C-alpha positions as CSV (number, residue, x, y, z in Angstrom):
1,M,31.0,-55.3,-26.7
2,V,28.5,-52.5,-26.6
3,K,27.6,-51.0,-29.9
4,I,28.7,-47.2,-29.0
5,I,25.9,-44.5,-30.8
6,N,26.3,-40.8,-32.1
7,R,23.3,-39.4,-29.8
8,S,24.4,-35.7,-31.2
9,D,20.5,-35.4,-32.5
10,I,19.3,-36.9,-29.4
11,L,18.0,-33.2,-28.7
12,T,18.4,-33.5,-24.4
13,E,22.6,-34.3,-26.0
14,K,22.2,-31.0,-28.0
15,I,23.8,-27.0,-27.4
16,N,21.2,-24.6,-25.2
17,P,23.0,-20.8,-26.6
18,K,21.9,-19.6,-23.0
19,S,24.3,-21.4,-21.4
20,E,28.1,-20.9,-23.7
21,R,29.5,-18.3,-21.3
22,I,27.7,-19.8,-18.4
23,D,31.3,-20.9,-16.6
24,A,32.2,-16.7,-16.6
25,M,28.9,-15.0,-15.4
26,S,27.8,-14.7,-11.7
27,T,26.3,-16.9,-8.8
28,E,23.9,-14.9,-9.2
29,E,22.7,-14.8,-12.9
30,I,23.7,-18.4,-13.0
31,I,21.5,-18.9,-10.5
32,H,18.8,-16.8,-12.6
33,L,19.6,-18.3,-16.0
34,I,18.7,-22.0,-14.6
35,N,15.4,-20.5,-12.5
36,D,14.0,-19.1,-16.0
37,E,14.6,-22.7,-18.1
38,D,12.8,-24.4,-15.2
39,A,10.0,-21.6,-15.9
40,T,9.6,-23.6,-18.8
41,I,9.0,-27.2,-17.5
42,H,4.6,-26.5,-16.9
43,R,4.2,-24.8,-19.8
44,V,6.1,-28.0,-21.9
45,V,4.4,-30.3,-19.3
46,Q,1.0,-29.2,-20.8
47,T,1.6,-29.3,-23.9
48,V,0.6,-33.3,-23.4
49,I,-1.8,-33.6,-20.7
50,P,-3.5,-36.2,-23.1
51,E,-1.1,-38.5,-23.1
52,I,-0.6,-38.5,-19.6
53,A,-4.4,-38.6,-18.4
54,Q,-4.2,-41.8,-21.3
55,A,-1.1,-43.1,-19.4
56,T,-2.4,-42.9,-15.3
57,D,-6.0,-44.2,-17.3
58,I,-4.3,-47.4,-18.1
59,V,-2.6,-47.1,-15.2
60,V,-6.1,-47.1,-12.8
61,E,-7.3,-50.2,-15.0
62,A,-4.4,-52.5,-14.2
63,F,-4.3,-50.8,-10.3
64,R,-9.0,-51.9,-10.5
65,N,-7.7,-55.7,-12.0
66,G,-5.5,-56.3,-9.3
67,G,-2.5,-55.5,-11.8
68,R,1.0,-53.7,-11.4
69,L,2.8,-49.8,-12.0
70,R,6.7,-50.9,-12.9
71,Y,9.3,-47.9,-13.8
72,I,12.5,-48.9,-14.8
73,G,14.7,-46.7,-15.7
74,A,18.8,-45.8,-15.3
75,G,20.6,-43.1,-13.8
76,T,18.7,-40.1,-13.6
77,S,15.4,-41.5,-14.4
78,G,15.6,-44.7,-12.9
79,R,16.2,-43.0,-9.3
80,L,13.3,-41.1,-9.4
81,G,11.0,-44.9,-10.6
82,V,12.2,-44.8,-7.1
83,L,11.4,-41.9,-5.2
84,D,7.3,-42.1,-6.7
85,A,7.3,-45.4,-6.3
86,S,8.8,-45.5,-2.5
87,E,6.4,-42.7,-1.1
88,I,3.2,-43.8,-3.2
89,P,2.7,-46.8,0.6
90,P,2.7,-44.6,2.6
91,T,0.6,-41.7,1.4
92,F,-2.1,-43.7,0.4
93,S,-1.5,-47.3,2.6
94,V,-1.9,-49.7,-0.9
95,S,1.3,-52.7,-0.5
96,L,4.4,-51.9,-1.0
97,D,3.9,-53.8,-3.9
98,M,1.5,-51.8,-6.2
99,V,4.8,-49.6,-7.0
100,Q,8.2,-50.5,-7.5
101,G,10.9,-49.1,-8.7
102,M,13.4,-50.7,-10.9
103,I,16.7,-49.4,-11.9
104,A,19.4,-50.4,-13.8
105,G,22.6,-51.6,-11.7
106,G,19.9,-52.4,-9.2
107,W,19.8,-50.7,-6.2
108,Q,23.9,-50.1,-5.6
109,A,23.0,-47.7,-8.5
110,L,20.5,-45.8,-6.0
111,R,23.6,-43.8,-4.1
112,V,27.1,-43.8,-7.0
113,A,26.3,-44.3,-10.5
114,V,26.9,-48.4,-12.2
115,E,28.8,-47.3,-15.2
116,G,27.3,-48.9,-18.4
117,A,24.3,-50.4,-16.5
118,E,22.2,-48.7,-19.2
119,D,23.9,-50.4,-21.8
120,Y,22.3,-54.1,-22.5
121,E,18.8,-54.6,-23.8
122,D,19.4,-58.0,-22.1
123,S,19.7,-56.9,-19.0
124,G,16.2,-54.5,-19.0
125,E,14.5,-58.1,-19.8
126,A,16.2,-60.6,-16.8
127,D,15.3,-57.2,-14.3
128,C,11.5,-56.9,-15.7
129,K,11.4,-61.3,-15.5
130,A,13.3,-61.3,-12.1
131,I,10.2,-59.1,-10.6
132,G,7.7,-61.8,-12.3
133,L,6.0,-58.5,-14.6
134,T,2.8,-59.5,-16.1
135,P,0.0,-58.9,-18.8
136,K,-1.9,-57.2,-15.7
137,D,1.0,-55.4,-15.3
138,V,2.0,-51.8,-16.8
139,L,5.6,-50.7,-17.0
140,M,6.8,-48.1,-17.6
141,G,10.2,-46.9,-19.1
142,I,12.0,-43.3,-18.3
143,A,14.0,-42.4,-20.3
144,T,15.3,-38.7,-20.6
145,G,17.5,-39.1,-23.3
146,G,14.8,-41.4,-25.4
147,T,17.8,-44.3,-26.5
148,T,18.5,-45.8,-22.7
149,P,19.1,-49.7,-24.6
150,Y,18.1,-51.0,-20.9
151,V,14.6,-49.3,-20.3
152,H,13.8,-50.5,-24.4
153,G,15.5,-54.4,-23.2
154,G,12.4,-53.9,-20.5
155,L,9.4,-51.9,-23.1
156,K,9.9,-54.1,-25.3
157,Y,9.6,-58.1,-23.0
158,A,6.7,-56.5,-21.4
159,K,5.2,-55.8,-25.0
160,S,6.0,-59.6,-25.8
161,I,3.6,-61.0,-22.4
162,G,0.5,-58.7,-23.5
163,C,2.0,-56.3,-21.0
164,K,0.5,-52.1,-21.5
165,T,2.9,-49.7,-22.0
166,I,4.4,-46.6,-21.4
167,F,7.7,-44.4,-22.2
168,F,8.0,-41.5,-21.1
169,T,11.2,-39.5,-23.0
170,C,12.9,-35.5,-23.6
171,T,13.5,-36.0,-27.0
172,P,10.7,-36.9,-29.8
173,R,10.5,-40.5,-30.2
174,E,11.2,-40.3,-34.1
175,G,14.5,-42.8,-34.7
176,L,14.2,-44.4,-31.5
177,G,13.7,-47.6,-32.5
178,I,10.8,-48.0,-29.7
179,D,7.9,-47.7,-30.8
180,E,5.8,-51.2,-31.5
181,A,6.8,-51.8,-27.8
182,V,4.4,-48.6,-26.6
183,D,1.2,-47.8,-26.5
184,V,1.1,-44.3,-24.9
185,F,4.3,-42.7,-25.9
186,I,4.8,-38.8,-23.6
187,E,7.2,-36.8,-25.0
188,V,7.9,-33.9,-22.9
189,L,9.8,-31.4,-25.3
190,V,12.2,-29.0,-22.6
191,G,14.8,-28.5,-24.9
192,P,18.5,-28.6,-24.3
193,E,20.2,-28.5,-20.8
194,L,22.0,-25.5,-19.5
195,I,25.4,-27.8,-19.3
196,T,24.8,-30.0,-22.1
197,G,23.7,-33.2,-21.8
198,S,22.9,-33.2,-17.3
199,T,19.4,-34.1,-18.1
200,R,19.3,-34.4,-13.8
201,M,18.2,-30.2,-14.4
202,K,15.2,-30.0,-16.6
203,A,14.7,-33.1,-17.9
204,G,14.1,-35.0,-14.1
205,T,12.0,-31.6,-13.0
206,A,9.3,-32.5,-15.7
207,T,9.8,-36.2,-15.3
208,K,9.3,-36.0,-11.3
209,M,6.4,-33.8,-12.5
210,V,4.9,-36.6,-14.5
211,L,5.0,-38.8,-12.2
212,N,3.6,-37.5,-9.7
213,M,0.9,-36.2,-11.6
214,I,0.0,-40.3,-12.9
215,T,0.9,-42.2,-9.5
216,T,-1.2,-38.7,-7.4
217,T,-4.6,-39.4,-9.9
218,A,-4.2,-43.0,-10.2
219,M,-4.4,-43.0,-6.2
220,I,-7.9,-40.2,-6.3
221,K,-9.6,-42.4,-9.2
222,L,-9.1,-45.3,-6.5
223,G,-11.1,-43.8,-3.7
224,K,-7.6,-42.3,-1.9
225,V,-8.1,-38.7,-1.7
226,Y,-11.4,-36.8,0.4
227,G,-11.5,-33.3,-0.7
228,N,-8.6,-32.2,-1.3
229,Y,-7.0,-34.4,2.7
230,M,-5.2,-37.6,1.7
231,I,-7.8,-39.5,3.9
232,D,-5.7,-43.5,3.6
233,H,-2.0,-42.6,4.7
234,Q,-0.7,-44.8,7.0
235,A,-0.2,-43.3,10.7
236,I,3.1,-44.0,11.5
237,N,4.9,-41.3,13.6
238,S,3.9,-38.7,15.0
239,K,3.6,-35.6,12.3
240,L,1.4,-37.9,10.3
241,V,-0.8,-39.2,14.1
242,D,-0.8,-35.8,14.3
243,R,-1.9,-35.1,10.2
244,G,-4.5,-37.3,11.1
245,T,-5.9,-36.1,13.5
246,R,-6.3,-32.4,12.8
247,I,-8.5,-34.4,9.2
248,I,-11.1,-35.7,11.6
249,A,-11.8,-32.7,13.8
250,T,-11.8,-30.7,10.3
251,L,-13.9,-33.8,8.8
252,T,-16.3,-33.9,11.8
253,G,-16.5,-30.7,14.1
254,L,-14.0,-32.7,17.2
255,S,-12.2,-31.3,19.3
256,Y,-8.1,-32.6,18.4
257,D,-8.4,-34.2,21.1
258,D,-11.5,-36.7,21.3
259,A,-10.4,-36.5,17.0
260,Y,-6.8,-38.8,18.4
261,Q,-9.1,-40.2,21.0
262,A,-11.0,-41.4,17.2
263,L,-8.5,-42.0,15.5
264,L,-6.7,-45.0,18.5
265,A,-10.4,-47.0,18.0
266,A,-10.0,-47.5,14.5
267,D,-6.8,-48.4,15.3
268,K,-4.6,-45.2,13.8
269,H,-7.0,-46.4,10.0
270,L,-7.9,-42.6,9.5
271,K,-10.4,-43.4,7.0
272,I,-12.1,-45.9,8.9
273,A,-12.0,-43.1,11.7
274,V,-14.0,-40.4,10.0
275,V,-16.6,-43.1,8.4
276,M,-16.5,-44.6,11.5
277,V,-17.6,-40.5,13.5
278,K,-19.1,-38.9,10.6
279,L,-22.0,-42.0,10.1
280,N,-22.0,-43.8,14.3
281,V,-20.8,-47.1,13.7
282,S,-19.0,-49.7,14.6
283,F,-14.6,-50.1,13.5
284,D,-16.5,-53.5,11.1
285,K,-19.5,-51.3,9.8
286,A,-17.1,-48.1,8.8
287,Q,-15.2,-51.5,7.4
288,D,-17.6,-52.8,5.1
289,L,-19.4,-49.8,4.4
290,I,-15.6,-48.3,2.4
291,K,-15.6,-51.8,0.4
292,E,-19.0,-51.2,-0.1
293,H,-18.3,-48.3,-2.0
294,N,-14.9,-48.6,-3.5
295,G,-13.2,-46.6,-0.2
296,F,-15.1,-43.9,-1.9
297,I,-15.9,-42.6,1.7
298,R,-18.2,-40.1,0.1
299,F,-20.3,-42.3,-1.3
300,A,-21.3,-43.4,1.2
301,F,-22.0,-39.6,3.0
302,E,-23.9,-39.0,0.3
303,E,-25.9,-42.8,0.3
304,S,-27.1,-41.1,4.2
305,V,-28.2,-38.2,3.7
């Protein structure tokens, strides 16, 4: 039988006095109120930037040593982890296995609620075992209310095998009983939701912000960005082919048509194309230079000057 927890003291379950008469407001008044609350999120996230940076450095180290990042969550938290993970391969040309998300209830839970799936620590442990979590990996638990058994179970198992662990929550860590299983806590205390307990709102927005920060910064630290261009994206559709062509033209001075031909000559590998054109080298030589500089083409360019 599932143990019922009195969550009345959890920050994300508390009542927001600003919205006590939200059901009597006009449409525009409601939207103004939601917007005003959303405007507070970035300031709260700003207070935990040191913890976000610490978590990101752990992820980067894992990637450099052949490890992976795994998110684990339930409901909105789980869906946001899966969303962030799914966007990394096409944006930064990394393997599908590098960043992945686990959600209580499995893939069905991405579309519809799977009631009760988050209530068992054993399920979190089982899912971590099923994906072959290793000590090289990083497991990031996402539980805005802090108490999700599924997430706790995953984190405890990860720590038991020597995995680095991160825990994102929107409630204070005290009393959650998870301290020993977590290397880095990211506590983004956005406060009570306008609709009591609806963490798809401020807490969900804060979650998306922090996950973006961690994975985007990690990819930058791995040489997946040059200047502010996604230099390693996969040109797998017309939009991305156009973007890659325009990036080559901007960085090399080629015309749009010539830049497109350069992209094709590099088998649509944008980073290789830029190196080939700027340094006037072959496909194989460009690959070698990129590898020699650990993916950072800026260093290859500076060395050639």
